[in-house]
N, C-alpha and C positions, 0 to 999 in steps of 0.2 A: 670383165676377166682381160687379163694382158698375157700377151702369150709370146715368150723370146726365145727364139733359137740359138744357139751357138755355131762353131768350124769344124763341133765335131757329134751333134748331132745330139746334143743333150738340148729340149724344151722344159723349159721352165714355167709353167702360168701360178702365177698374182690373181687373190679375189680381195678389192679391195673394196667394197661398200657387202654390207652382211646381207643375203639376199633374202631373208625373211619380214628385214629394215626400211633395208637401207644404209643403216650403223657403219661408219667408216670407224666407231670407236671398242679398243681393244682389252680387255683385261691382264693380262700379262706384254699386251706391244708400251701398255703406261708400266706395270712396271718394271720393264729391260731400260723404260726412259728413268725415275726415279733411281734404282739400281745405278744408274751411269751420274744421274749427278750427286749420289751421294759417294761415288767414287770407290764400289765396290762394282765395277767393268768397265771398261774400255767401252770409248768412242763408234759407233757404231751398234751397239751391240742388243739382236733381238732374240729376244726365246721367246716360244709357246706354251700351250700346252701338254702341248704331247707332237711328239720328230719323232715319229716313226718312219724307219726307209727299211730294203732289201729288199737283192733280187729276185726273181720273178720265173720259177718255175719251176719245174715235178722235181721232189728233194732226191727222187733216186736214178733220178738220171742227175738232174746239178753234179751231187757226192762222184760220180762216174767222169767226169767230165775231167781234160786236166790240165794246165795252171797252166794260167795264160790266156786262157777258152775264155768269150765274152759273151756277158749274158744281158738280159735285159732287167734296170732296176727304178726305184722305183722312191722317193723322200712324197712328205708326207707332211705338214707340218698345221696343226689346227692352234683354234682359239677360241677362248668367251666372246662373245657377246655384250658392251657394257650397256645397251640399249634395251635388250629382249634376252637374251641368257640366251642365246641359241649357239651352237659349237658349233665350231664353222671349220671348212676347213679356209688357209688364207696363202699357200701357196703348195701346191704342185710341180717336183719338176721327178724325171722325165728322162733315159737314157740311157748307157748297159754301164757296169763295173768289168770288172778283170780280172776273176779269178783266182786268190793270193795262197801260197800258206802264211800262215797266220799263226804265229809261234808265239806258246803260253809265257808270258813274263814268271823269272824261277821263283819257289817259296823261297824267304827269310823265313829259314829256323833261329828264334834267339833260345838263349839253354832257357833250361826248364818250363818249356817249351812238347807235344810231345808231337 
């Protein structure tokens, strides 16, 4: 595991090797590299099997917090080992999020639509 912390208190953990078999080969990482070579993604693009993120806290308390409040947050990226098939974390980032007002995009109604 590699641990990096920035000046804002966010911590990034990366896991370069599979704990089950020791491999560093990943399905989605390899497909990301192929997408770059094919021209369907920019240099540096990497995706995972699943990318999950969110804030941590009791939903009933979180909804009552004022805008601008800081809450703990986490982001997890997983991938699949090419050698043993294990689903594993490749990156975990912990830190904080600031509660913001999220405005939904307007709905566009086209003629003939209900």
